[in-house]
C-alpha positions in Angstrom: 9.2 29.5 -17.5 11.0 32.3 -19.5 10.7 36.0 -18.7 10.3 38.6 -21.3 13.9 39.5 -21.1 15.1 35.7 -22.0 16.2 34.8 -18.3 15.0 31.5 -17.0 13.4 32.0 -13.6 12.5 28.8 -11.5 9.0 27.8 -11.4 7.1 28.1 -8.2 3.9 26.3 -7.5 0.9 28.1 -6.1 0.8 28.6 -2.4 -2.0 26.0 -1.9 0.3 23.5 -3.7 3.4 24.4 -1.5 1.1 24.2 1.9 2.0 20.9 3.7 -0.7 19.0 5.4 1.6 16.1 6.8 1.0 15.8 10.5 -2.4 17.7 10.7 -5.4 15.9 11.9 -7.2 14.3 9.0 -10.4 15.7 8.0 -14.0 13.8 7.6 -13.6 13.5 3.7 -10.3 11.8 3.7 -11.2 9.4 6.6 -14.4 8.6 5.1 -12.9 7.9 1.6 -10.3 5.6 3.2 -12.9 3.9 5.0 -15.0 3.1 1.8 -11.7 1.8 0.2 -11.2 -0.5 3.3 -14.9 -1.6 3.2 -14.5 -2.7 -0.5 -11.1 -4.4 0.1 -12.2 -6.3 3.2 -15.5 -7.3 1.5 -13.8 -8.3 -1.6 -11.4 -10.7 0.3 -14.2 -12.0 2.2 -16.4 -12.8 -1.0 -13.3 -14.5 -2.6 -12.7 -16.7 0.6 -16.6 -17.7 0.4 -16.2 -18.6 -3.1 -12.9 -20.7 -2.6 -14.8 -22.6 0.1 -17.8 -23.3 -2.3 -15.5 -24.4 -5.1 -13.6 -26.9 -2.6 -17.0 -28.2 -1.3 -18.3 -28.9 -4.8 -15.0 -30.6 -5.5 -14.6 -32.9 -2.4 -18.3 -33.4 -2.2 -20.0 -32.8 -5.4 -22.5 -30.2 -3.7 -22.4 -26.3 -3.7 -22.8 -24.5 -0.5 -25.4 -21.7 -0.9 -24.0 -18.5 1.3 -27.0 -16.3 2.2 -26.2 -12.9 4.1 -29.2 -14.0 6.3 -27.7 -16.7 7.8 -26.1 -15.9 11.3 -22.8 -17.5 10.8 -22.2 -15.5 7.5 -22.7 -12.3 9.5 -20.7 -13.3 12.5 -17.9 -14.5 10.1 -17.8 -10.9 8.4 -17.9 -9.2 11.5 -15.0 -11.1 12.9 -12.7 -10.7 9.5 -13.7 -6.9 9.7 -12.4 -6.9 13.4 -9.1 -8.7 12.2 -8.5 -6.6 9.1 -8.8 -3.2 11.1 -6.8 -4.3 14.2 -4.1 -5.8 12.3 -3.4 -2.9 9.9 -3.7 -0.5 12.8 -1.4 -2.3 14.9 1.1 -3.0 12.1 1.7 0.8 11.2 -1.5 2.5 11.9 -2.4 2.4 8.0 -4.9 0.3 6.4 -4.7 -0.1 2.7 -7.4 2.9 2.2 -5.5 5.0 4.8 -2.4 4.4 2.8 -4.0 5.5 -0.3 -5.4 8.8 1.1 -2.6 9.5 3.3 -3.9 9.0 6.7 -2.4 7.1 9.7 -3.8 6.5 13.2 -1.4 7.3 16.2 -1.7 7.7 19.9 -2.5 11.1 21.5 1.1 11.7 21.9 2.1 10.9 18.2 3.5 7.4 19.0 2.8 4.3 17.1 -0.4 2.5 17.9 0.3 -0.9 20.0 -1.4 -4.1 19.2 -3.5 -3.8 22.5 -4.5 -0.4 21.6 -5.3 -1.1 18.0 -7.4 -4.2 19.2 -9.5 -1.7 21.6 -10.1 0.7 18.4 -11.1 -1.9 16.3 -13.8 -3.2 19.3 -14.8 0.5 20.0 -15.2 1.2 16.2 -18.8 -0.1 15.8 -19.9 2.2 18.7 -19.4 5.2 16.6 -22.3 4.1 14.1 -24.7 3.9 17.1 -27.6 6.3 17.1 -27.4 7.6 13.6 -23.5 7.6 13.6 -23.3 10.6 16.1 -20.1 9.1 17.2 -18.5 10.6 14.2 -19.6 14.1 14.7 -16.3 14.8 16.8 -14.6 14.6 13.3 -16.5 17.5 12.1 -16.6 19.4 15.3 -13.6 18.6 17.5 -10.3 20.5 17.4 -8.6 17.1 17.1 -11.0 15.3 14.7 -11.5 12.6 17.1 -14.5 10.1 16.8 -15.8 8.4 19.6 -13.7 5.3 19.1 -10.7 7.6 19.0 -11.6 8.8 22.4 -12.1 5.7 23.9 -8.8 4.0 22.2 -6.9 7.1 23.2 -5.9 7.8 19.3 -5.9 10.4 16.7 -5.7 10.2 13.0 -3.3 12.3 10.9 -2.2 13.0 7.5 1.0 10.8 7.1 1.9 12.5 3.7 0.8 15.4 2.0 -1.8 14.0 -0.6 -3.4 17.2 -1.6 -0.4 19.0 -1.9 1.2 16.5 -4.0 -1.8 16.5 -6.3 -1.8 20.3 -6.6 2.2 20.2 -7.5 1.5 17.6 -10.2 -1.5 19.6 -11.7 0.4 22.8 -11.6 3.6 21.6 -13.0 4.4 23.4 -16.3 4.6 21.7 -19.6 7.9 22.5 -21.4 8.5 21.8 -25.0 11.9 21.0 -26.2 13.2 23.6 -28.6 13.2 22.5 -32.2 16.7 22.3 -33.8 17.2 24.4 -37.1 17.2 22.1 -40.3 20.4 21.1 -41.4 21.4 22.5 -44.8 21.9 20.2 -47.5 23.3 22.4 -50.2 25.6 21.2 -52.5 29.2 21.6 -52.8 30.0 24.9 -54.4 26.6 26.4 -54.0 26.0 29.8 -52.6 26.2 30.1 -48.7 28.3 26.9 -48.6 32.1 27.0 -47.6 34.1 23.9 -48.9 36.9 22.7 -46.9 40.3 23.4 -48.4 41.5 20.6 -50.5 
């Protein structure tokens, strides 16, 4: 950005872009968006596995397996896979793929990494937050630490692990500079006015 005097002053993003959310308790919108991404990912993987099983059965036996969401074993298999998905990623580094995308991470109350045992407990308690019209999630909206019921049971909190909002604002507020155009070169002929010929 150039001042009227011609001096070049460094560009400073607006205060909202300079504010960092890293380490703060994650809000409901970020956590819900991360959960929806995880739901799409784990459901897509589950459907791909079912398709692979059906393909293998058709090749080996010549018959197709008709999967129905009403089948008890399909529902149980999906629930077990969802448990493995969340417990694995929470125990690995506290971040599921959706959490990594939206910059949220599960940590202990003291800010330490989640252990495998705690991650399993959180995954087991996770469905309890959906009971009674999802009242277990009210703590995210009303509590100081934004903890859902399964967070209280497992002794965890969810924080921002990178400043996603400020990063987006900094990108949007970045000024677009255009390179100055170089003056056109003179192609005057030797001996023409305004051209100085080198000494012979």
